[in-house]
Each structure stands twice: as structure tokens, then as C-alpha cells.
PAVEX-744132 format. One record per atom (N, C-alpha, C, O): residue in one letter; x, y, z. Coordinates in steps of 0.001 Angstrom, whole numbers, plus 500000, padded with zeros to 6 digits. Each point is the difference from the previous one (the first is absolute). Layout:
BEGIN
aXYZ;...
//
This chain:
BEGIN
m518512499472500928;m500509501151498891;m500942498933499191;m500927499329500456;e498464500720497948;e500927499498499285;e499886500861498658;e498992500469499472;t502569499606500074;t500382500659499062;t500142499586498134;t499711498893499546;y500659501976499836;y499721499234498877;y500671501144499006;y499783501212499973;p501011498069499307;p501018501312498874;p498842500448498745;p499304499254499310;y500770501972500690;y498810500249498957;y501105501334499398;y499897501168500374;g501119498334498648;g499937501154498768;g501598500628500876;g501168499672499792;q498405501057500940;q501029501041500612;q499571500047501044;q500822500648500648;w497966498928500301;w499784500399500955;w499633498509501410;w500352498869499667;t499352501211500959;t499619498577501188;t498804500398500199;t499680501089500475;v499339497726499040;v498655500164500664;v499484499390501440;v500012498795500251;h499602502066500513;h500089499141501193;h498665500015500631;h499312500915500451;v500466497386499418;v498645499576500172;v499410499356501560;v500513499112500682;a498356501608499556;a499642499592501538;a499086499566499898;a498963500567499655;k501259497708500767;k498626498587500422;k500253499813501051;k500968500134500749;i497207499232499308;i499704499185501077;i499417498963499460;i498995500016499289;g501746498902501106;g499917498610499118;g500220500123498756;g500941500727499682;d498360498685499374;d500220500411498680;d499285500991499415;d499838499992498780;h499576501114502111;h499289501229499495;h500770501082500086;h500527500434501024;r499565500171497481;r500837501502499972;r499343501064500830;r498958500307499420;i501183500363501635;i499344501207500166;i500790501420500193;i499333500764500697;g501763499726498922;g500768500718499327;g500618500178499045;g499921499016499266;q500889502022500200;q501176499753499417;q500916500951499661;q499277500888499549;t501881499513500374;t500178501405499609;t501551499323499193;t500453498856500000;m500186502763499198;m501042499977499313;m501627499894500920;m501159499794499639;s498188500461501665;s501409500428500969;s500225499258501510;s498975499629500572;r501707500251499776;r499926499293501422;r499726501799501026;r499658500031501182;g500509500759498276;g499869501178500983;g498272500011499712;g499231499652500895;d500419500660498149;d498725499555500117;d499105498974500193;d498810500111500295;y501836498865499520;y499198498715501120;y500243500239501317;y499029500044500756;d501991500109499644;d500012500370501499;d499165501305500590;d499488499866501112;a500370501274498250;a498885501044500379;a498578499507499745;a499093500204500807;w500709498996497791;w498679499650500072;w499466498776501048;w498793499848500191;l502306499219500528;l499954498683500758;l499673501158501263;l498889499780500484;a501691501180500039;a499939500424501134;a498661500387499933;a499529499918501134;h499664500455498080;h498654500539500129;h498586498748499707;h498833500368499864;q501630498098500083;q499295499373499790;q498988499623501312;q500481500163501121;r498463499458498789;r499211499666500867;r498821499517500043;r499161500872500224;p500252497660499602;p498938499562499573;p498859501352499958;p499905500793500936;a499554499263498239;a498271501071500041;a499157499369500618;a499767498793500072;c499643502341500513;c498122499273499962;c499288499791498921;c500124500762499042;l499211498420500932;l499690499337498760;l498801501125499542;l500024500534498891;a499106499695501955;a498773501197499760;a500742501685499454;a499426500819499282;r501782499298501239;r500623501137499289;r500719500020498994;r500351501013499395;l500022497462500254;l500311499856498159;l499082499787499233;l500153500100498783;i498521499509501868;i499313499747499159;i499170501602499548;i499488500195498897;a500542500731502138;a499298501618499880;a501233500240499515;a499689500958499292;e501590498903500522;e500543501032499001;e500335499619498368;e500833500513499254;r497974498143500426;r499758499625498837;r498834499747499702;r499330498976500134;p500347502459499262;p498922500341499196;p499352499107498746;p498863499916499537;a502452499441500133;a498891499449498970;a499191498694499888;a499177499751499119;v501288499215502213;v499329498889500803;v498577500440500605;v499358499192500673;h500156502115499073;h498593500454500614;h499084499595499303;h499848500373498837;p499274498668501848;p499670499727501169;p500824498852500345;p500098499250499029;p500402500421501785;p501116499125499815;p499386498573501153;p499081500260500777;v501531498318499201;v500129498810500157;v501292499714500478;v501017500281499365;a498975499183501707;a501178499570500190;a499863498229500491;a499315499443500857;l501323500235498505;l500365498706499868;l500616499164500093;l500923499980499186;v498997498809501821;v501386498890500431;v499833498833498732;v499096499248499635;v501993500981500015;v499917498596498531;v501756499606500404;v500841500497500748;a499122498435498375;a501131499349499953;a500074498686498432;a499393498957499757;g501694501849499504;g499996499719498900;g498304500553499056;g499510501074499653;e500098497462500260;e499054500403499015;e498256499785501300;e498813500140499707;y501774499531501515;y498551499696501039;y499833501306500339;y500781500920499757;r497738499156501053;r499757501079500615;r499705499244501389;r499392498950500210;l501285502000500719;l499771499337501328;l498927500446501017;l499445499285500834;g500341502215498909;g499628500858500530;g499613501299499780;g500345500265498848;r498865501130501895;r499920500782499188;r500203500501501734;r499571499332500941;i501269502144499211;i500275500426501043;i498936501300499936;i500102500674498975;p498952499728501943;p499251500968499894;p500544501067500541;p500854499994500887;a498525501218498440;a500836501628500269;a499743500325501276;a500271501180500218;e499207498089500946;e500211500624501064;e500896499348500836;e500200500172501203;l500466498830497780;l501086499294500792;l501318500540499225;l501021499595500557;w499167501019498576;w500934500400499105;w501275500440500959;w501050499372499868;c498859501799501181;c500997500391500773;c500600498989500985;c500829500287500863;g498659498501498909;g500569499307501208;g501256498912499008;g500634499049500458;y499408501432498273;y500579499310499142;y501773500631499433;y499925501021499316;d500982498647500836;d501492500038499562;d499587499941498364;d499306499159499428;a501324501958500060;a500013499695498453;a501360500364499018;a500346501180499942;t500231498039499476;t501292500395499590;t499963499615498346;t500505498938499635;p498938501883499495;p500058500198498637;p501010498826499204;p501186500088500318;l498523498995498839;l500942499420499192;l500506500712498978;l499223500951499908;l501589499165499286;l500328500318498394;l499895499548499102;l499944500698498988;d499962497620500922;d500172498986499248;d498579499757499171;d499899499522498870;l498829501025502162;l499086499083499884;l498668501324499853;l500104501143500444;p498760498313498851;p499317500749499860;p499420501413501645;p499729500060501199;d500451500919497270;d499703500821501270;d499244500253501277;d498887499482499904;l501279501082501190;l499412499578501364;l500035498729500355;l499146499752500851;t501679499092498752;t500052499280500771;t501496499916500984;t501160500142499615;i498145499480502242;i500711500322500696;i500301498763500779;i499346498959500081;l501929501422500548;l500535499090500905;l499601500293501241;l499941501180500346;s499654497591500691;s499181500797501294;s500633498641501196;s499924498910499432;a500473501007501576;a500285499543500345;a498670499263501187;a499835498815500289;k499386502412500190;k498880499000500086;k499191498981499052;k499422498969500344;v500647501381498852;v499249499227498980;v500914498705500023;v499356498999500317;r501776500808499467;r500441498951500079;r499870499054501380;r500138498777499962;a499547502053501384;a499928499396501061;a498485499632500365;a499607499454501031;v499735500924498016;v498099499740500233;v500123498691499457;v499694498940500545;f500879501283498103;f500024498903499097;f501376499267500056;f500858500395499211;p499479498473501723;p501339499475500288;p500292498957498910;p501097499544499676;d497473500129499741;d499865498301499214;d500384500586498427;d500027499266499013;w500287502335500958;w499974500328498707;w501183501283500004;w499746501199499882;p501713498127500303;p500897500895500092;p500440501255499057;p500722500952500296;k498570498729498389;k499969500757498742;k498833500907500156;k499662500509498931;a499448499925502361;a499404500255499687;a500141501834500008;a500885500479500708;l498187500485498462;l500157501267499894;l498837500424499758;l499069499409499453;i501008502087501141;i498873500749499610;i499761500755498413;i500899500557499371;r498036499340500290;r499810500599498079;r498850500765500505;r498942499600500485;v501615501912499234;v498916501110500269;v499081500263498243;v500682499905498979;v498064500356500939;v500115500096498407;v498481500663500542;v499533499805501122;r499745501130497646;r498591500465499946;r499640498720499864;r500402498973499452;r498037501694501729;r499120498859499916;r499291499511498864;r499216499082500240;d500888501392498328;d499348499462498704;d501077499333499690;d499655499018499342;a501541501020500808;a500976499243499565;a500327498191500717;a500721499048499702;v498608501165500992;v500147498586500940;v500150498737499254;v500945499216500079;k497606500654498911;k499831498797499203;k500947499994498655;k499799499033499266;d501101501806500345;d500873499709498725;d501356499725500505;d501035499853499349;l498702500084502484;l501619499307500599;l500112498189499638;l501007499293500032;g497259500243499558;g500542498683499800;g500398499085501229;g500898499160499942;l498407501074501067;l501020499307501771;l498673499069499711;l498978500198499343;r501482498740501415;r499536498861500644;r499556500110501343;r500663500831500621;p498354498564500109;p500227500129501194;p501203498827500597;p500171498868499549;a500365501600501267;a500733498862500723;a499052498580500627;a498997499961500712;p501909498861498605;p499005498625500822;p500277500098501586;p499084499577500705;d501861500839499834;d499728500065501676;d500669501727500709;d500945500032500788;a498485500962498826;a500742501355500675;a499630500141501400;a499975501224500133;r499727498274500972;r499854499979501316;r500740500628500141;r501017499967499308;g498762500995501786;g501000500668500286;g499838499666501853;g499374499101500560;p501295501797499911;p499854499909502074;p498232500718500147;p499408500941499472;r500275498082501468;r498657500330500721;r500256501154500764;r500891499995500849;l498340501097498906;l500229501238500668;l498917499939500970;l499074499202499848;r501008501834501433;r498988500011501167;r500200500966500804;r501077500168500572;a497912500580499567;a500493500882501110;a499760499455501071;a499105499232500351;v502101501389500369;v500372499933501702;v499747501361500692;v500460501110499733;a498706498506501200;a499618501143501115;a501010500496501238;a499627500866500791;
//
């Protein structure tokens, strides 16, 4: 938590690393907000936002596109929305684990027809772990 004076109030800001995830105008509101915070399921977060339907979940790092998360895997991703980046930019511990060479990797969910407008470039080396089925 960081605090900032703002006129007669003190703004309480919740951050993970450099990313702002919440903000309140009182310590009591902050404590109540914090008590209910948990990473959301990516699938549920996307379902609650019809403005991005039909959705595409991309893994990005700055101007680079690292990959796409197929819809059938959305339930396996944790999701914490970020306040200061474009709508539905999401912090995910799983994405950071899958792309350890890209510490700034985030999930960006957009409408399918808006992907081209993002101006993302393919990453020069976006290899993640090799996954295999285990019996």
C-alpha cells in the first residue's frame, strides 16, 4: 500500500510491483477492499466483460506478442486487472511462470477484430516451457 495526500483526503493505492490494482479514499475502505481481493479466474473475468466479445486472450510484453491463450485453457489462469493500462490488461502469475524470460509479460484481452489494431510484433524469442502429457 502507498498513500498520497489529495486535498483533505489520503489516497490509499494497492500495487503489485509497479502496477496499480486498486485505490480508495480511506484506510477503512482500503482494508475492506483488500480483505475481498483474490486473483480471479481469467474465464470468469472475460465472461463478465461483454464489450470484448468475441474475445482473444493474448500474452504480451510491451510491443511484443508472446502468444495466445486458447479459450479452453482460460480457467487455468489467474487474473488481476490493472488500472493504469488499457482496459482488460491483466497481471497473471501463471503467465510470468510460463514466460520466465519475459518478466513484464501480461495478458491483454481484446475483441477478435481489434487484434490488428494493437500493432504488436512477434517476439524475437518467445519460447515457453515444453509441455507434455504424463500418464
